[in-house]
N, C-alpha and C positions, 0 to 999 in steps of 0.2 A: 910288535903290535901287528895284529891281523885286521884287515879291512874286508868286509863282506860287501861285494858289489851287487851280486844277486844270488839266487839259490845255488848256482853252479860255479860262480867265480869268487874265489876267496884268495886274496893276495896279501903280501906283506905291506906294511905302511910305506916302506922305501920304494917298493915297486909301484904302489899307488901314486906316490909323489912324482916318480919319474914319468909314469904314463900319463897322468891327468893334470899335473901341475907344471909341466914344462912346455915344450913347444906346441903340442896340440892344444893345451888349455890357453896358452898365450895367444895363439893364432885365433882361436875361437873367440876369446875376449876382444882382441883387437878388431877382428873382422865382423863379428856379429853383436856381441853383448854391449861393448863399450859405445858404439854409435847409437844403439837403442837407448841406453841409459842416458847418454848425453842429450839426445833429443828430448826425452821425457823431462830430464832435469831442466833443460833450457826452457821448455814450455811452462813448467811450474814457476820458475823464477821470473821469467819474462812476463808471464801473464800478470803477476802481481805488480811488477815494476811498471809495466805499460799501463795498468789500471791506475796506479798512483799518478803517473805522468799525465794521463788523459784527464783525470779529475782536476788536477791543478791547472792544466793549460786551458781546459774548458771554462774554468772560473775566470781566467785572465784574458783570453783572446776576445777581441771585440767583434763578435759575430754580428751585432747590431750595426756596427759601422760598415761591415761588408755588405749586409743586406741593403742598407741605405744607399751605398755606392752603386750596387747592382741595379737597384730600382732607378736611380738617377740616369743611368746610361742604357736602361732597358735591356739588361743582360739576362738572357735566359739560357737554360740548358736543353740540349736536344731539340725536339720539336714542340717544346712547351710554349705557351703564350704568356706565361707569367714568370716573374723572378722567384727563385727558390726561397722558401721560408727559412727562418733561423734553424728550425728542427731539421730541415733538409740539408742545410749547410753543415750542421754538426754531424749528420749522418754521413755526408760525403767525406769529411775528415776522418771519421771513425772507420769507414771502409778503406781509406788509404792506409791507415795504420795497420788494419787487419791484413791488407795485402803484403805489407812488409813482414809482419810477425808470422803469418801463416807459411811463408816460404821456408822458414827454419834454416835459411842459409844467408849469412851476412856476407855479401860479396864486396860491398864498399862501406866505408865508414866516413860519413854517415850514409845510411841507406835512404834514398829519397825517391818519392813517387809523386806524380802530379796529375791533376785533372780539374776541369771546371774553374780554373783560376787559382786553385789551391795547390800548394806544394807542402808535403809533410816530410820531415827528415827525422829519423831516429839515429841517435849517436850511441855507440856501444863501447864499453870497456870490458875486455875479456869476454866478448860475445854476449854481454848482458846489457840491456837497454839502460842508459843512464841519463840521457837528455832527449828532449823532443823540441822541434821547431815547426811552427805553422806559419806559412806565408800565403798571403793572397795578393796576386799581382794585378794591379789596375792596368787599364789600357794605356795610360800615359807612362808606364814603366815604374811608377812608384809602388811601394808594397806596404801592406799591413802585416806586421810581423810580431810574433811572440815566441819566446823560448823559455823553457824551464828545465831544471834537472833535479835528480833525486836528492842531492845535498840540500837544495833549497826546500824541498818538500819535507825532508826529515827535520830541518831546522824549524820550520813552521809547526810541525807536530810537537816537537820538544817544547817550543814556546807555549803552545796550548796546554800541554801537560803541566808545565811549570806554573802557568796562570791558575790552573785548576787546583794545584797543590797549595796555593797561597791562601 
């Protein structure tokens, strides 16, 4: 079999395999293409998983309780004169999750980041987000905590589907 590379270069299939599908190709794949592919794949999978985790945890986490506590101790962020709203609290948590996901490098499992009393942890299985935990630390050392994982979310979705089918 003959392979036409361009107008001037025509080689046998065996030569083509030796030249392009061995060391040069493997090195190019390992050094250039594979990391790009893995990052893009990671972004697609993780974006969907993180979205599902956030939707579930935002339904469960007691942001009202955090807001009430912060008002009771007059807790403010930066140079503000008022306590953050629930919308601002949720935005803070969302920003923390984005910080972890945008790094594209999972150094620790879980990957945890904190600010403003909140601590967000993402847990990974094979570099894919599988669990999330939100904690709010009060001044007295107690915490308001909620954790969820994809298996719980999938179970809830299956239950809804089964209810719909009945």
